[in-house]
C-alpha positions in Angstrom: 102.9 22.0 -53.7 100.3 24.3 -52.1 99.9 23.8 -48.3 96.9 26.0 -47.6 93.6 24.2 -47.4 90.4 25.8 -48.4 86.9 24.7 -47.6 84.0 25.4 -49.9 80.4 25.3 -48.6 77.4 25.6 -50.8 74.4 27.2 -49.1 70.7 26.3 -50.0 70.6 29.5 -51.9 73.4 28.2 -54.1 76.0 30.7 -52.7 79.4 29.2 -52.3 81.3 30.3 -49.2 85.0 29.6 -49.3 87.5 30.1 -46.5 91.1 29.1 -45.7 91.7 26.9 -42.7 94.2 28.3 -40.3 97.6 26.7 -40.0 99.4 25.5 -36.9 101.5 28.7 -36.7 98.6 31.1 -36.7 96.7 28.9 -34.2 99.7 28.9 -31.8 100.1 32.7 -32.2 96.4 33.2 -31.4 96.6 30.9 -28.4 99.6 32.8 -27.0 97.7 36.1 -27.5 94.7 34.7 -25.6 97.0 33.4 -22.8 98.5 36.8 -22.4 95.1 38.5 -22.3 93.8 36.1 -19.7 97.0 36.4 -17.6 96.7 40.2 -17.6 93.1 40.0 -16.5 94.1 37.6 -13.7 96.8 40.0 -12.5 94.4 42.9 -12.7 91.8 41.0 -10.7 94.4 39.9 -8.0 95.8 43.5 -7.8 92.3 44.9 -7.4 91.3 42.5 -4.7 94.6 43.1 -2.8 94.2 46.8 -3.2 90.6 46.6 -1.8 91.5 44.2 1.0 94.6 46.1 2.1 92.4 48.5 4.1 90.2 45.8 5.6 93.0 43.5 6.7 93.6 43.1 10.4 97.1 42.7 12.0 96.3 39.4 13.6 96.1 37.6 10.3 92.7 36.0 11.3 90.4 35.2 8.4 87.1 37.1 8.6 83.9 36.8 6.7 85.0 39.6 4.3 88.1 37.5 3.5 85.9 34.6 2.7 83.8 36.8 0.4 86.9 38.1 -1.3 88.1 34.6 -2.0 84.7 33.6 -3.3 84.6 36.6 -5.6 88.1 35.8 -6.8 87.1 32.2 -7.6 84.0 33.4 -9.5 86.1 36.0 -11.4 88.6 33.3 -12.4 85.7 31.2 -13.7 84.4 34.2 -15.7 87.8 35.0 -17.1 88.5 31.4 -18.2 85.1 30.4 -19.5 83.7 33.8 -20.5 86.6 35.0 -22.5 
C-alpha cells in the first residue's frame, strides 16, 4: 500500500503539474523549525530592547515616556514577527 498522495493539476495550456502532499511528520518538523526561528527572533528583540533601555533606565523604577515607546515598539515587533514571518 502506497501512503503518499499526489495531486495532478492540468493547466489551460494542457501541462500537467504533479506534486506530493506533505505528510504529518514533515508538517510537524516544519512547524517546529518555524517555532524555533520565531522564538529566536523574540529573544533577539527582547535582548536588543533591554540592551538599549539599560542606559535609559532610572533608579526609581518610574515608567517614563521612553519606556512606553519601548513597550509599543516591542508589541509592534511581536506582531511583525508572528504575522510577517
